[in-house]
C-alpha positions as a Markdown table, in Angstrom:
| # | Residue | x | y | z |
|---|---|---|---|---|
| 1 | Met | 9.3 | -123.3 | -32.4 |
| 2 | Val | 8.2 | -119.8 | -31.2 |
| 3 | Leu | 9.7 | -118.9 | -27.9 |
| 4 | Ser | 8.0 | -116.3 | -25.7 |
| 5 | Phe | 9.3 | -114.2 | -22.9 |
| 6 | His | 6.1 | -112.3 | -22.9 |
| 7 | Pro | 3.5 | -113.4 | -20.2 |
| 8 | Thr | 0.5 | -112.5 | -22.3 |
| 9 | Leu | 1.8 | -113.4 | -25.8 |
| 10 | Pro | 1.8 | -117.2 | -26.0 |
| 11 | Gly | 4.4 | -119.2 | -27.9 |
| 12 | Asp | 5.3 | -122.8 | -28.1 |
| 13 | Arg | 7.5 | -122.4 | -25.0 |
| 14 | Phe | 7.7 | -119.7 | -22.3 |
| 15 | Ile | 10.6 | -118.3 | -20.3 |
| 16 | Trp | 10.1 | -115.8 | -17.5 |
| 17 | Glu | 12.3 | -112.8 | -18.4 |
| 18 | Arg | 13.2 | -112.3 | -14.7 |
| 19 | Gly | 14.0 | -116.0 | -14.1 |
| 20 | Ser | 17.5 | -117.5 | -14.1 |
| 21 | Leu | 19.0 | -118.6 | -17.4 |
| 22 | Gly | 21.3 | -121.5 | -18.2 |
| 23 | Pro | 22.5 | -123.7 | -21.0 |
| 24 | Gly | 19.0 | -125.2 | -21.4 |
| 25 | Glu | 17.2 | -121.9 | -21.9 |
| 26 | Leu | 20.0 | -120.7 | -24.2 |
| 27 | Glu | 19.4 | -123.8 | -26.3 |
| 28 | Trp | 15.7 | -123.0 | -26.6 |
| 29 | Val | 16.7 | -119.5 | -27.9 |
| 30 | Arg | 19.0 | -121.1 | -30.5 |
| 31 | Glu | 16.3 | -123.5 | -31.6 |
| 32 | Ala | 13.6 | -120.9 | -31.9 |
| 33 | Arg | 12.5 | -119.7 | -35.3 |
| 34 | Ala | 11.1 | -116.6 | -33.6 |
| 35 | Val | 11.2 | -115.0 | -30.1 |
| 36 | Leu | 8.6 | -112.7 | -28.5 |
| 37 | Leu | 9.9 | -110.2 | -25.9 |
| 38 | Pro | 8.1 | -108.0 | -23.4 |
| 39 | Gln | 8.6 | -104.2 | -23.2 |
| 40 | Thr | 10.4 | -104.6 | -20.0 |
| 41 | Val | 13.2 | -106.7 | -21.4 |
| 42 | Ala | 16.7 | -105.9 | -20.2 |
| 43 | Arg | 19.3 | -104.8 | -22.6 |
| 44 | Glu | 21.5 | -107.8 | -22.0 |
| 45 | Leu | 18.8 | -110.3 | -22.6 |
| 46 | Tyr | 17.6 | -108.5 | -25.7 |
| 47 | Tyr | 21.1 | -108.7 | -27.3 |
| 48 | Leu | 21.5 | -112.3 | -26.3 |
| 49 | Val | 18.3 | -113.2 | -28.1 |
| 50 | Arg | 19.1 | -111.0 | -31.1 |
| 51 | Tyr | 22.5 | -112.7 | -31.4 |
| 52 | His | 21.1 | -116.2 | -31.5 |
| 53 | Cys | 17.7 | -115.8 | -33.2 |
| 54 | Pro | 17.2 | -113.8 | -36.5 |
| 55 | Ala | 13.5 | -113.2 | -35.9 |
| 56 | Val | 12.8 | -111.1 | -32.7 |
| 57 | Phe | 9.7 | -109.1 | -31.9 |
| 58 | Pro | 9.8 | -106.2 | -31.1 |
| 59 | Asn | 12.8 | -104.7 | -32.8 |
| 60 | Tyr | 14.4 | -102.7 | -29.9 |
| 61 | Asp | 17.8 | -102.0 | -31.7 |
| 62 | Leu | 17.3 | -98.3 | -31.6 |
| 63 | Arg | 15.7 | -98.3 | -28.2 |
| 64 | Phe | 18.9 | -99.6 | -26.7 |
| 65 | Arg | 21.2 | -97.7 | -29.0 |
| 66 | Trp | 19.6 | -94.3 | -28.1 |
| 67 | Glu | 17.7 | -94.5 | -24.9 |
| 68 | Gly | 15.4 | -91.9 | -23.3 |
| 69 | Lys | 14.8 | -88.3 | -24.3 |
| 70 | Val | 18.5 | -87.7 | -24.7 |
| 71 | Gly | 18.6 | -90.7 | -27.1 |
| 72 | Asp | 15.5 | -89.4 | -28.9 |
| 73 | Thr | 17.3 | -86.1 | -29.7 |
| 74 | Met | 20.4 | -87.8 | -31.0 |
| 75 | Leu | 18.2 | -90.0 | -33.2 |
| 76 | Phe | 16.3 | -87.1 | -34.6 |
| 77 | Trp | 19.5 | -85.2 | -35.3 |
| 78 | Ser | 21.0 | -88.3 | -37.0 |
| 79 | Leu | 17.9 | -88.9 | -39.2 |
| 80 | Gly | 17.0 | -85.3 | -39.8 |
| 81 | Val | 13.5 | -85.7 | -38.2 |
| 82 | Pro | 11.8 | -82.3 | -37.6 |
| 83 | His | 11.4 | -81.6 | -33.9 |
| 84 | Pro | 11.5 | -78.7 | -31.4 |
| 85 | Glu | 14.9 | -77.0 | -31.1 |
| 86 | Thr | 16.7 | -79.0 | -28.4 |
| 87 | Arg | 19.9 | -79.0 | -26.3 |
| 88 | Ile | 21.2 | -82.1 | -24.5 |
| 89 | Tyr | 22.6 | -81.8 | -20.9 |
| 90 | Pro | 24.3 | -85.0 | -19.7 |
| 91 | Arg | 24.4 | -83.7 | -16.1 |
| 92 | Val | 23.0 | -80.8 | -14.2 |
| 93 | Glu | 26.5 | -79.3 | -13.8 |
| 94 | Ala | 26.4 | -78.6 | -17.6 |
| 95 | Leu | 23.5 | -76.2 | -17.0 |
| 96 | Glu | 24.4 | -74.7 | -13.7 |
| 97 | His | 28.1 | -73.7 | -14.0 |
| 98 | Asp | 30.8 | -72.6 | -16.5 |
| 99 | His | 33.8 | -74.9 | -16.6 |
| 100 | Pro | 36.8 | -72.7 | -17.7 |
| 101 | Ala | 39.3 | -75.6 | -17.4 |
| 102 | Met | 37.2 | -77.4 | -20.0 |
| 103 | Asp | 36.7 | -74.3 | -22.2 |
| 104 | Tyr | 33.0 | -74.7 | -21.5 |
| 105 | Thr | 30.4 | -72.0 | -21.0 |
| 106 | Ala | 27.0 | -73.1 | -19.7 |
| 107 | Ile | 24.2 | -72.3 | -22.1 |
| 108 | Gln | 20.9 | -71.2 | -20.6 |
| 109 | Pro | 17.5 | -71.3 | -22.2 |
| 110 | Leu | 15.1 | -68.5 | -22.9 |
| 111 | Tyr | 11.7 | -68.7 | -21.3 |
| 112 | Pro | 9.3 | -70.3 | -21.6 |
| 113 | Cys | 10.9 | -73.7 | -22.4 |
| 114 | Val | 10.3 | -77.3 | -21.8 |
| 115 | Val | 12.6 | -79.5 | -19.6 |
| 116 | Lys | 12.5 | -83.3 | -20.0 |
| 117 | Ala | 14.5 | -85.7 | -17.9 |
| 118 | Ser | 15.8 | -88.5 | -20.1 |
| 119 | Ser | 13.7 | -91.0 | -18.1 |
| 120 | Gly | 10.0 | -90.9 | -17.5 |
| 121 | Gly | 6.7 | -91.3 | -19.4 |
| 122 | Glu | 3.0 | -90.2 | -19.4 |
| 123 | Gly | 4.2 | -86.6 | -18.7 |
| 124 | Ser | 6.3 | -87.5 | -15.7 |
| 125 | His | 9.6 | -85.7 | -15.4 |
| 126 | Thr | 8.5 | -83.2 | -18.0 |
| 127 | Trp | 8.1 | -79.5 | -17.0 |
| 128 | Leu | 7.0 | -76.3 | -18.6 |
| 129 | Val | 9.4 | -73.7 | -17.3 |
| 130 | Arg | 8.5 | -70.0 | -17.4 |
| 131 | Ser | 11.1 | -68.4 | -15.3 |
| 132 | Arg | 14.5 | -68.7 | -13.6 |
| 133 | Asp | 12.8 | -69.5 | -10.3 |
| 134 | Glu | 10.8 | -72.3 | -11.9 |
| 135 | Leu | 14.0 | -73.6 | -13.6 |
| 136 | Ala | 15.7 | -73.7 | -10.1 |
| 137 | Glu | 12.8 | -76.0 | -8.8 |
| 138 | Val | 13.2 | -78.3 | -11.8 |
| 139 | Val | 17.0 | -78.4 | -11.4 |
| 140 | His | 16.4 | -79.5 | -7.8 |
| 141 | Arg | 14.3 | -82.4 | -9.0 |
| 142 | Leu | 16.8 | -83.3 | -11.7 |
| 143 | Lys | 19.5 | -83.5 | -9.0 |
| 144 | Glu | 17.3 | -85.9 | -7.1 |
| 145 | Leu | 17.0 | -88.0 | -10.2 |
| 146 | Glu | 20.8 | -88.0 | -10.6 |
| 147 | Asn | 21.2 | -89.2 | -7.0 |
| 148 | Glu | 18.8 | -92.1 | -7.9 |
| 149 | Gly | 21.0 | -93.0 | -10.9 |
| 150 | Tyr | 19.0 | -91.3 | -13.7 |
| 151 | His | 21.2 | -89.0 | -15.7 |
| 152 | Gly | 20.6 | -86.6 | -18.6 |
| 153 | Phe | 17.9 | -84.2 | -19.7 |
| 154 | Val | 17.0 | -82.0 | -22.6 |
| 155 | Ile | 15.7 | -78.5 | -22.8 |
| 156 | Gln | 13.4 | -77.7 | -25.7 |
| 157 | Glu | 11.7 | -74.7 | -27.2 |
| 158 | Tyr | 8.1 | -74.3 | -26.1 |
| 159 | Val | 5.5 | -74.6 | -28.9 |
| 160 | Gly | 2.5 | -72.7 | -27.7 |
| 161 | Arg | -1.2 | -72.7 | -28.7 |
| 162 | Val | -1.3 | -76.4 | -29.2 |
| 163 | Glu | -4.5 | -78.0 | -28.1 |
| 164 | Arg | -4.0 | -81.5 | -29.5 |
| 165 | Asp | -1.5 | -83.9 | -30.8 |
| 166 | Leu | -1.8 | -87.0 | -32.9 |
| 167 | Arg | -0.8 | -90.3 | -31.4 |
| 168 | Val | 0.3 | -92.8 | -34.0 |
| 169 | Val | 0.7 | -96.4 | -32.8 |
| 170 | Ile | 2.8 | -99.0 | -34.6 |
| 171 | Ile | 2.2 | -102.7 | -33.9 |
| 172 | Gly | 4.0 | -104.9 | -36.4 |
| 173 | Asp | 2.5 | -103.9 | -39.7 |
| 174 | Gln | -0.5 | -102.1 | -38.2 |
| 175 | Val | -0.6 | -98.3 | -38.1 |
| 176 | Leu | -3.3 | -96.7 | -35.9 |
| 177 | Ser | -3.9 | -93.1 | -34.9 |
| 178 | Tyr | -6.1 | -90.8 | -32.8 |
| 179 | Trp | -6.0 | -87.3 | -31.5 |
| 180 | Arg | -5.3 | -86.5 | -27.8 |
| 181 | Ile | -7.0 | -83.2 | -26.9 |
| 182 | Asn | -6.3 | -81.0 | -23.9 |
| 183 | Pro | -6.0 | -77.2 | -24.0 |
| 184 | Gly | -3.4 | -77.4 | -21.2 |
| 185 | Phe | 0.3 | -78.2 | -21.5 |
| 186 | Tyr | 0.0 | -82.0 | -21.1 |
| 187 | Lys | -1.8 | -84.0 | -23.7 |
| 188 | Asn | -1.4 | -87.3 | -22.0 |
| 189 | Val | -4.6 | -89.2 | -21.3 |
| 190 | Ala | -3.3 | -89.9 | -17.8 |
| 191 | Arg | -3.2 | -86.1 | -17.3 |
| 192 | Gly | -6.7 | -85.3 | -18.6 |
| 193 | Gly | -6.3 | -85.6 | -22.3 |
| 194 | Glu | -9.3 | -86.8 | -24.3 |
| 195 | Ile | -9.2 | -89.3 | -27.2 |
| 196 | Asp | -10.7 | -88.3 | -30.5 |
| 197 | Pro | -10.2 | -91.0 | -33.2 |
| 198 | Glu | -12.5 | -89.3 | -35.9 |
| 199 | Ser | -11.5 | -85.7 | -36.5 |
| 200 | Asp | -9.4 | -84.6 | -39.6 |
| 201 | Pro | -8.9 | -88.0 | -41.2 |
| 202 | Glu | -6.7 | -86.4 | -43.9 |
| 203 | Leu | -4.2 | -85.1 | -41.3 |
| 204 | Gln | -4.3 | -88.4 | -39.5 |
| 205 | Ala | -3.5 | -90.2 | -42.8 |
| 206 | Ile | -0.5 | -87.8 | -43.4 |
| 207 | Gly | 0.7 | -88.6 | -39.8 |
| 208 | Arg | 0.4 | -92.3 | -40.3 |
| 209 | Glu | 2.3 | -92.1 | -43.6 |
| 210 | Gln | 5.1 | -90.1 | -42.0 |
| 211 | Val | 5.5 | -92.5 | -39.1 |
| 212 | Ala | 5.4 | -95.5 | -41.4 |
| 213 | Arg | 8.2 | -94.1 | -43.5 |
| 214 | Leu | 10.3 | -93.5 | -40.4 |
| 215 | Cys | 9.7 | -97.1 | -39.2 |
| 216 | Glu | 10.7 | -98.4 | -42.6 |
| 217 | Arg | 14.0 | -96.5 | -42.2 |
| 218 | Thr | 14.7 | -97.6 | -38.7 |
| 219 | Gly | 13.1 | -101.1 | -38.3 |
| 220 | Ile | 10.9 | -99.9 | -35.4 |
| 221 | Asn | 7.8 | -102.2 | -35.2 |
| 222 | Leu | 6.3 | -101.5 | -31.8 |
| 223 | Ala | 6.0 | -97.9 | -30.8 |
| 224 | Gly | 3.9 | -94.9 | -30.1 |
| 225 | Phe | 4.6 | -91.6 | -31.8 |
| 226 | Asp | 3.1 | -88.2 | -31.0 |
| 227 | Leu | 2.9 | -85.5 | -33.7 |
| 228 | Ile | 1.7 | -82.0 | -33.9 |
| 229 | Phe | 0.8 | -80.0 | -37.1 |
| 230 | Pro | 2.0 | -76.5 | -36.4 |
| 231 | Arg | -0.9 | -74.1 | -37.4 |
| 232 | Glu | -2.5 | -77.2 | -39.0 |
| 233 | Ala | 0.3 | -77.4 | -41.5 |
| 234 | Ile | 0.6 | -80.4 | -43.7 |
| 235 | Ser | 4.0 | -81.4 | -42.5 |
| 236 | Pro | 4.1 | -82.7 | -38.9 |
| 237 | Phe | 6.9 | -82.3 | -36.3 |
| 238 | Phe | 8.1 | -85.2 | -34.2 |
| 239 | Trp | 9.4 | -85.8 | -30.7 |
| 240 | Arg | 9.4 | -89.0 | -28.7 |
| 241 | Ser | 7.4 | -89.9 | -25.6 |
| 242 | Thr | 6.9 | -93.2 | -23.8 |
| 243 | Ile | 3.7 | -95.2 | -23.6 |
| 244 | Pro | 3.5 | -98.8 | -22.1 |
| 245 | Leu | 3.1 | -100.1 | -25.6 |
| 246 | Ala | 6.2 | -98.5 | -27.1 |
| 247 | Ala | 9.6 | -99.7 | -28.0 |
| 248 | Arg | 10.4 | -96.1 | -28.7 |
| 249 | Asp | 8.1 | -93.2 | -28.1 |
| 250 | Trp | 8.0 | -90.1 | -30.3 |
| 251 | Thr | 6.5 | -86.7 | -30.6 |
| 252 | Ala | 6.9 | -83.9 | -33.0 |
| 253 | Ala | 6.6 | -80.2 | -32.6 |
| 254 | Gly | 7.5 | -77.1 | -34.5 |
| 255 | Ala | 8.4 | -73.4 | -34.7 |
| 256 | Thr | 12.1 | -72.7 | -35.1 |
| 257 | Arg | 13.7 | -69.8 | -33.3 |
| 258 | Asn | 16.9 | -69.0 | -31.5 |
| 259 | Cys | 16.0 | -70.0 | -28.0 |
| 260 | Trp | 19.4 | -70.3 | -26.3 |
| 261 | Arg | 21.7 | -67.8 | -24.7 |
| 262 | Arg | 25.0 | -68.1 | -22.9 |
| 263 | Arg | 25.4 | -67.1 | -19.3 |
């Protein structure tokens, strides 16, 4: 029996993910040979299903182990995935102030830089910061997010002169790709990016191969990855982003330099 919690992926039985659960529904999970989950599945429900059923799609183990942009960075560090130089800030106070009692000195970025709240997708909660004044505006927004319960952000080096990135989509064993083109900062289609599935098929093949290898290492089987090829180099750089399809969302970017300074 295939059990589905996904409203548009049919199984032999269906359970609404937001409905109440009891012994009867748990027995269905235990009896299922496979379970289909929606992208909105809660952490607790995911691990309940994973505990009782060996075949679960999608595999969200890493999504819940390392969540958001902060989790992306930790994952990239752990796997040695090339990505823009990045620092993690669990709270705004780690950026704004020194904390002598904790032997902590706040590290400030050099400009321009990119600030990304841990939450958000389609370019939301991501800012290109060119000055201290612009950073102050972003910090104000990050404080608002903290008040709403969304903590953590990263500051990355800015990789300039990038007019396109390669979106690679993983759906089970399918690997698809297309370019997103926009001369501006955001490449998201929701922010004006245009889709080009045809150009530079050789680079697209390299990107798909790199993503497929990463998914083999991690077990990811539903995700969107964004890659750039610095100066059209053969080796892409990753970072993660979020699309409605994705279990985890990635992106890559390059250029290494020392982009941090202490206050």
